[in-house]
C-alpha positions as CSV (number, residue, x, y, z in Angstrom):
1,M,9.8,3.1,1.7
2,D,9.1,5.8,4.5
3,R,6.3,6.2,6.7
4,K,4.6,8.4,4.3
5,G,4.6,5.6,1.7
6,V,3.1,3.2,4.2
7,A,0.3,5.5,4.9
8,I,-0.4,6.1,1.1
9,M,-0.4,2.1,0.7
10,H,-2.9,1.7,3.4
11,K,-5.0,4.6,2.0
12,E,-5.0,3.0,-1.5
13,E,-5.9,-0.6,0.3
14,K,-9.0,1.0,1.9
15,K,-10.0,1.8,-1.4
16,M,-10.1,-1.8,-2.6
17,E,-13.3,-4.0,-1.6
18,N,-12.7,-7.1,0.7
19,I,-13.5,-10.4,-0.6
20,L,-13.1,-12.1,2.6
21,T,-13.4,-11.0,6.2
22,L,-13.1,-12.9,9.2
23,S,-14.4,-11.2,12.4
24,H,-13.7,-12.5,15.8
25,I,-13.6,-16.1,15.0
26,S,-13.3,-18.7,17.6
27,K,-13.3,-22.6,17.4
28,T,-12.7,-25.4,20.0
29,F,-12.6,-29.2,19.7
30,G,-13.2,-30.7,23.0
31,N,-10.4,-29.1,25.5
32,H,-8.2,-27.9,22.7
33,Q,-9.2,-24.1,21.3
34,V,-7.9,-24.2,17.7
35,L,-8.7,-20.7,16.8
36,S,-9.0,-17.6,19.4
37,D,-10.7,-14.2,18.2
38,L,-9.2,-14.7,14.5
39,N,-9.8,-11.4,12.7
40,F,-8.3,-10.7,9.1
41,S,-9.5,-9.5,5.9
42,V,-8.5,-10.2,2.3
43,P,-8.6,-7.2,-0.3
44,E,-9.7,-8.0,-4.0
45,H,-7.2,-8.8,-6.6
46,T,-4.4,-10.0,-4.0
47,I,-2.5,-13.0,-3.6
48,F,-2.5,-13.6,0.4
49,G,0.0,-15.7,2.0
50,F,-1.7,-17.8,5.0
51,I,1.1,-19.4,6.8
52,G,1.6,-21.3,10.2
53,Q,2.9,-24.4,11.7
54,N,1.0,-27.7,11.4
55,G,-1.6,-27.6,13.7
56,A,-1.9,-24.0,13.7
57,G,-5.6,-24.0,12.5
58,K,-5.1,-23.0,8.7
59,T,-7.2,-25.8,7.4
60,T,-9.8,-25.3,10.0
61,T,-10.2,-21.8,9.1
62,M,-10.6,-22.7,5.1
63,K,-13.3,-25.3,6.1
64,M,-15.1,-22.3,8.1
65,I,-14.8,-20.0,5.2
66,L,-16.3,-22.9,3.0
67,G,-19.3,-23.5,5.5
68,L,-18.0,-27.0,6.2
69,L,-17.5,-26.2,9.8
70,K,-19.3,-24.0,12.3
71,P,-17.3,-21.3,14.1
72,D,-18.2,-21.1,17.9
73,E,-18.1,-17.6,17.8
74,G,-17.8,-14.7,15.0
75,E,-18.4,-14.5,11.5
76,I,-17.2,-14.8,8.0
77,F,-18.1,-12.5,5.0
78,V,-17.5,-13.5,1.4
79,C,-18.2,-10.7,-1.1
80,K,-20.0,-9.1,2.1
81,E,-22.4,-12.2,2.3
82,K,-22.4,-13.9,5.6
83,V,-21.1,-17.7,5.5
84,E,-23.7,-20.0,7.2
85,Y,-22.6,-23.4,8.1
86,G,-24.4,-26.0,6.0
87,Q,-25.0,-24.0,3.3
88,N,-23.3,-23.3,0.1
89,R,-24.8,-20.0,-1.2
90,T,-21.5,-18.0,-0.8
91,N,-19.5,-20.8,-2.3
92,K,-20.8,-19.8,-5.7
93,Y,-18.0,-17.0,-5.1
94,I,-15.0,-19.6,-4.2
95,G,-13.1,-21.9,-6.2
96,Y,-10.8,-24.5,-4.1
97,L,-7.8,-26.3,-4.8
98,P,-7.0,-29.2,-2.0
99,D,-3.6,-30.1,-1.4
100,V,-4.3,-33.4,-3.3
101,P,-6.9,-32.8,-6.1
102,E,-8.8,-36.2,-7.2
103,F,-10.0,-36.8,-10.6
104,Y,-11.5,-39.5,-12.7
105,G,-8.4,-41.0,-14.3
106,F,-9.8,-42.6,-17.4
107,M,-10.7,-39.1,-18.5
108,T,-8.8,-36.3,-20.3
109,S,-8.3,-32.9,-19.3
110,K,-10.9,-31.6,-21.8
111,E,-13.2,-34.2,-20.8
112,Y,-13.0,-33.7,-17.2
113,L,-13.5,-30.1,-17.4
114,T,-16.5,-30.4,-19.6
115,L,-18.1,-32.8,-17.1
116,C,-17.6,-30.0,-14.4
117,G,-19.0,-27.5,-16.5
118,Q,-22.3,-29.6,-17.2
119,I,-22.8,-30.6,-13.4
120,T,-22.4,-26.7,-12.5
121,G,-25.2,-25.8,-15.1
122,M,-23.0,-23.7,-17.5
123,A,-24.4,-23.2,-20.9
124,K,-22.2,-25.4,-23.7
125,E,-21.0,-22.3,-25.6
126,Q,-19.8,-20.8,-22.3
127,Y,-17.9,-23.7,-20.8
128,K,-16.5,-24.8,-24.3
129,E,-14.9,-21.3,-24.5
130,R,-13.7,-21.1,-20.9
131,I,-12.2,-24.7,-20.9
132,L,-9.8,-23.8,-24.1
133,E,-8.9,-20.5,-22.0
134,L,-8.1,-22.4,-19.1
135,L,-6.1,-25.2,-20.7
136,E,-3.9,-22.7,-22.5
137,L,-3.5,-20.9,-18.9
138,V,-2.2,-23.9,-17.3
139,G,0.0,-25.3,-20.2
140,L,-2.5,-28.5,-20.9
141,T,-4.0,-27.6,-24.3
142,D,-2.1,-30.0,-26.3
143,N,-2.3,-32.8,-23.7
144,K,-4.5,-35.8,-24.9
145,K,-3.3,-38.0,-22.1
146,Q,-5.6,-39.7,-19.4
147,I,-5.2,-37.9,-16.1
148,Q,-4.0,-41.3,-14.5
149,G,-0.7,-40.8,-16.4
150,F,-0.2,-37.4,-15.0
151,S,2.4,-36.1,-13.0
152,R,1.6,-34.5,-9.7
153,G,2.6,-31.1,-11.2
154,M,-0.1,-31.6,-14.1
155,K,-2.8,-32.6,-11.6
156,Q,-2.1,-29.6,-9.6
157,R,-2.2,-27.2,-12.8
158,L,-5.5,-29.3,-13.9
159,G,-7.0,-28.4,-10.4
160,I,-6.4,-24.8,-10.8
161,A,-8.3,-25.0,-13.9
162,Q,-11.1,-26.6,-12.3
163,A,-11.3,-24.4,-9.6
164,L,-11.2,-21.4,-12.0
165,L,-14.0,-22.9,-14.3
166,N,-16.7,-20.4,-12.9
167,R,-14.7,-17.4,-12.6
168,P,-14.5,-17.3,-8.9
169,K,-14.0,-14.0,-6.9
170,L,-11.8,-16.1,-4.5
171,L,-9.5,-18.8,-5.2
172,I,-8.4,-20.9,-1.9
173,C,-5.1,-22.9,-2.6
174,D,-4.4,-25.5,0.4
175,E,-0.6,-26.2,0.0
176,P,-0.5,-26.4,-3.8
177,T,3.2,-26.6,-4.1
178,S,4.0,-28.9,-0.9
179,A,5.2,-32.1,-2.9
180,L,6.1,-30.7,-6.2
181,D,9.7,-30.5,-7.7
182,P,11.3,-26.9,-8.4
183,L,10.0,-26.9,-11.8
184,G,6.5,-27.9,-11.0
185,R,6.4,-25.3,-8.1
186,K,7.6,-22.5,-10.4
187,E,4.9,-23.6,-12.9
188,I,2.2,-23.2,-10.1
189,L,3.4,-20.0,-8.7
190,D,3.4,-18.5,-12.3
191,I,-0.1,-19.5,-12.9
192,L,-1.3,-18.0,-9.6
193,S,0.6,-14.8,-10.1
194,S,-1.2,-14.3,-13.6
195,I,-4.6,-14.8,-12.5
196,K,-4.6,-12.0,-9.6
197,K,-6.4,-9.7,-11.8
198,E,-8.9,-11.9,-12.5
199,T,-9.3,-13.5,-8.9
200,T,-8.4,-13.1,-5.4
201,V,-5.9,-16.0,-4.1
202,I,-5.4,-17.5,-0.8
203,F,-2.3,-19.4,-0.7
204,S,-1.6,-21.8,2.2
205,T,1.9,-23.2,2.3
206,H,5.0,-24.2,4.3
207,I,7.1,-23.0,1.7
208,L,8.0,-19.8,3.1
209,S,10.3,-18.6,0.0
210,D,7.0,-19.1,-2.4
211,V,5.1,-16.8,-0.2
212,E,8.0,-14.0,-0.5
213,R,7.9,-14.9,-4.1
214,I,4.2,-14.1,-5.1
215,C,2.3,-12.9,-2.1
216,D,1.0,-9.3,-1.7
217,K,0.0,-9.6,2.0
218,I,0.7,-12.3,4.5
219,A,-1.0,-13.6,7.6
220,C,0.9,-15.8,10.2
221,L,-1.4,-18.1,12.5
222,H,0.2,-19.0,15.6
223,D,-1.5,-20.5,18.6
224,G,-4.7,-19.9,17.2
225,K,-4.2,-16.2,16.6
226,I,-2.8,-13.8,13.9
227,A,0.6,-13.3,15.3
228,L,2.0,-11.3,12.3
229,Q,-0.2,-9.9,9.4
230,N,1.0,-7.1,6.9
231,T,1.8,-6.5,3.1
232,M,5.0,-7.6,1.8
233,Q,6.1,-3.9,1.3
234,E,5.3,-3.2,5.0
235,M,7.1,-6.3,6.2
236,H,10.5,-4.8,4.9
237,F,9.8,-1.4,6.2
238,L,8.9,-2.4,9.7
239,Y,11.5,-5.0,10.1
240,K,14.2,-2.6,8.8
241,D,16.8,-3.7,10.7
242,T,19.2,-5.5,8.7
243,E,22.5,-7.4,8.3
244,I,25.4,-6.0,6.2
245,E,28.3,-8.0,4.8
246,I,31.3,-6.5,3.3
247,E,34.2,-8.3,1.7
248,F,37.7,-6.5,1.5
249,D,40.7,-6.6,-0.7
250,Q,43.3,-6.2,1.9
251,L,43.9,-7.4,5.2
252,E,44.9,-4.3,6.7
253,D,41.9,-2.4,5.2
254,M,39.6,-4.8,7.1
255,E,41.8,-4.2,10.3
256,L,41.3,-0.5,9.7
257,F,37.6,-0.7,9.3
258,Q,37.2,-2.8,12.7
259,K,38.6,-0.5,14.7
260,S,35.8,2.2,13.8
261,Y,33.2,-0.8,13.7
262,P,34.2,-3.4,16.2
263,N,30.9,-5.5,16.3
264,G,31.7,-7.0,13.3
265,I,31.9,-11.0,12.9
266,Q,34.6,-12.1,10.8
267,T,33.2,-14.7,8.6
268,G,36.2,-15.3,6.1
269,R,39.6,-14.1,5.8
270,L,38.6,-10.9,4.4
271,Q,34.7,-10.6,5.3
272,L,33.0,-9.1,8.1
273,H,29.2,-9.8,9.1
274,Y,27.2,-6.8,11.1
275,K,24.0,-7.4,12.7
276,K,20.9,-5.4,13.4
277,Y,22.3,-2.2,11.0
278,T,20.1,0.2,9.4
279,K,20.3,1.8,5.7
280,E,21.8,5.1,7.6
281,D,24.6,2.5,9.1
282,M,25.3,1.5,5.8
283,K,25.4,5.0,4.4
284,A,28.0,5.8,7.2
285,M,30.0,2.6,6.4
286,L,30.3,3.6,2.5
287,L,31.2,7.1,3.5
288,F,34.2,5.6,6.0
289,L,35.4,3.5,3.3
290,G,35.5,6.3,0.6
291,K,37.1,8.8,3.1
292,N,39.9,6.1,4.1
293,N,40.5,4.9,0.3
294,I,39.4,1.3,1.1
295,T,38.8,-0.9,-1.7
296,I,36.1,-3.7,-1.4
297,Q,34.9,-6.5,-3.2
298,K,31.4,-6.1,-2.1
299,I,28.9,-4.6,0.4
300,E,25.9,-6.1,0.8
301,R,22.5,-5.7,2.7
302,L,21.0,-8.5,3.8
303,E,17.1,-8.1,4.6
304,P,15.4,-10.3,7.1
305,T,13.6,-13.3,5.2
306,L,10.0,-14.3,5.9
307,E,11.5,-17.4,7.3
308,E,13.6,-15.6,9.8
309,L,10.7,-13.3,10.9
310,F,8.4,-16.4,11.3
311,M,10.9,-18.3,13.3
312,E,11.1,-15.1,15.5
313,V,7.2,-15.2,15.6
314,V,6.8,-18.8,16.9
315,K,9.6,-18.6,19.6
316,K,7.9,-15.8,21.3
């Protein structure tokens, strides 16, 4: 994507309503400043990856969005309504999935969701239909077991169903895949990917590969501030220096190539690795290979991963 493409993307994003806005948020506990002038917004129908080290302030931020903590400075808006500490008016727009959701273990999925529908004042016809939709969404339609017999992944899926019961505009997920096996993680990620047409998702996690897989936009929280914030598409454009790996057929061809491109690191008998090269560099390499009739096994651009960018940010 070129700069024109990024500009168009920004223009389209501006047309979208922001479901959540944090403006100049600061929070201190004792002598420790957890958040300092925090600013970000989350457009509707996106999956927003909220990442950071332990203690970076992610949970504190989410508690303030829910009105459970009062910011020292700044304002938070959900669906353009200001969040007020100690009040739950804006929580009508929010569904929340904690990292370890709790249930009444003696109930089945359907019984538990029915109780939630009754407690929140939904009409019987409304919650009965909605429960059937959600059980199908999370793959628990035919499960009649009591919740106490559920696996961790099944509980997380039921937690998503419960959080979506009232059709929230914003779903906040706090480390939803942290203790799941690969299959359980895939199930949760697939569900979150499928619901962004219905709701906006904040996805807080330490598993950066999960963020790369499903998130449209990310914010990296470090030392109480947003250290990195972009769409995933922008990330690949702005950090366009990549690494290039070439595997040759013949040793003499590799040696010839090295004479023109001496900065490569030999990582195998017939393999060279080049750091901080652009698309244009790769085009020049391909022209050189063709002009000199050099046969290769492969040539590959290795774009920086989110984990590499994250490590670069936290080391600064």
